[in-house]
C-alpha positions in Angstrom: 0.0 0.0 0.0 1.3 3.5 -0.9 2.0 5.8 2.1 -0.3 8.8 2.4 0.8 12.3 1.8 0.8 13.0 5.6 3.1 10.0 6.2 5.4 11.2 3.4 5.5 14.7 5.0 6.3 13.2 8.4 9.2 11.2 7.0 10.4 14.3 5.1 10.2 16.4 8.2 12.2 13.8 10.2 14.9 13.6 7.6 15.0 17.4 7.3 15.2 17.7 11.1 18.1 15.3 11.3 20.0 17.2 8.6 19.1 20.6 10.1 20.3 19.5 13.5 23.7 18.5 12.2 24.1 21.6 10.1 23.0 23.8 13.1 25.7 22.1 15.2 28.4 22.7 12.7 27.5 26.3 11.7 26.6 27.2 15.3 29.9 25.8 16.6 31.8 27.8 13.9 29.9 30.9 14.8 30.7 30.5 18.4 34.4 30.0 17.7 34.6 33.1 15.5 32.3 35.5 17.4 32.1 34.2 20.9 28.9 33.5 22.8 27.6 37.0 23.3 25.3 37.8 26.2 23.4 34.6 26.0 26.2 32.1 26.7 27.6 29.2 24.8 24.7 26.7 25.3 21.9 29.1 24.5 23.6 30.5 21.4 24.3 27.0 20.0 20.8 25.8 20.9 19.1 28.7 19.2 21.1 28.1 16.0 20.4 24.3 16.1 16.7 24.7 16.7 16.2 27.3 13.9 18.1 25.3 11.3 16.3 22.1 12.4 12.8 23.8 12.0 13.7 25.3 8.6 15.1 22.1 7.1 12.2 20.0 8.5 9.6 22.4 7.1 11.1 22.5 3.6 11.8 18.8 3.4 8.2 18.0 4.5 6.9 20.2 1.7 9.3 18.8 -0.8 8.5 15.2 0.0 4.8 15.8 -0.6 5.4 17.6 -3.9 7.7 14.7 -5.1 5.0 12.2 -4.3 2.5 13.4 -6.9 0.7 10.6 -8.9 1.9 11.8 -12.3 5.4 10.9 -11.2 4.5 7.2 -10.9 3.7 6.7 -14.6 6.1 4.3 -16.3 7.1 6.2 -19.5 9.0 3.3 -21.0 5.8 1.1 -21.1 4.0 3.9 -22.9 6.6 4.4 -25.6 6.4 2.4 -28.8 10.1 1.6 -29.0 10.4 0.0 -25.6 11.1 -3.5 -27.0 13.5 -2.5 -29.8 17.2 -2.8 -29.4 19.9 -0.5 -30.8 23.0 -1.5 -32.7 24.9 -2.2 -29.5 22.3 -4.5 -28.0 21.0 -1.9 -25.5 17.4 -0.5 -25.3 16.6 2.3 -27.6 16.1 5.8 -26.2 12.7 7.5 -26.4 11.7 8.3 -30.0 8.9 10.5 -28.6 9.8 12.9 -25.7 8.3 11.9 -22.4 6.2 15.0 -22.2 4.3 14.1 -25.4 3.9 10.5 -24.1 2.4 11.9 -20.9 0.0 14.1 -22.8 -1.2 11.1 -24.9 -1.7 9.1 -21.7 -3.7 11.9 -20.2 -5.9 12.2 -23.3 -6.5 8.4 -23.2 -7.5 8.6 -19.6 -10.0 11.5 -20.3 -11.6 9.6 -23.1 -12.2 6.5 -21.0 
């Protein structure tokens, strides 16, 4: 069964959170070494950097993972092209004779007619 969009967003947010946490640690540590802690102290400065980068990465990865999971992406273009079973001179599969965009348009027209 295909995961729902909410589940995909959750996984994307977790991955983005993990990446953001690591990047926040690195950039926050470099910032502390260069500029010092300021009035907040070492721990609070580093924590604020880590939390803000974690939230930012998690938000954008959640949105990106939902966008990537659109149904149109799941179409098998090779099965729609007429040259899928033909071989080229070197024994490999032939490339698309028709661009994938045109194949997708044909597929959508066929779906609308049915």
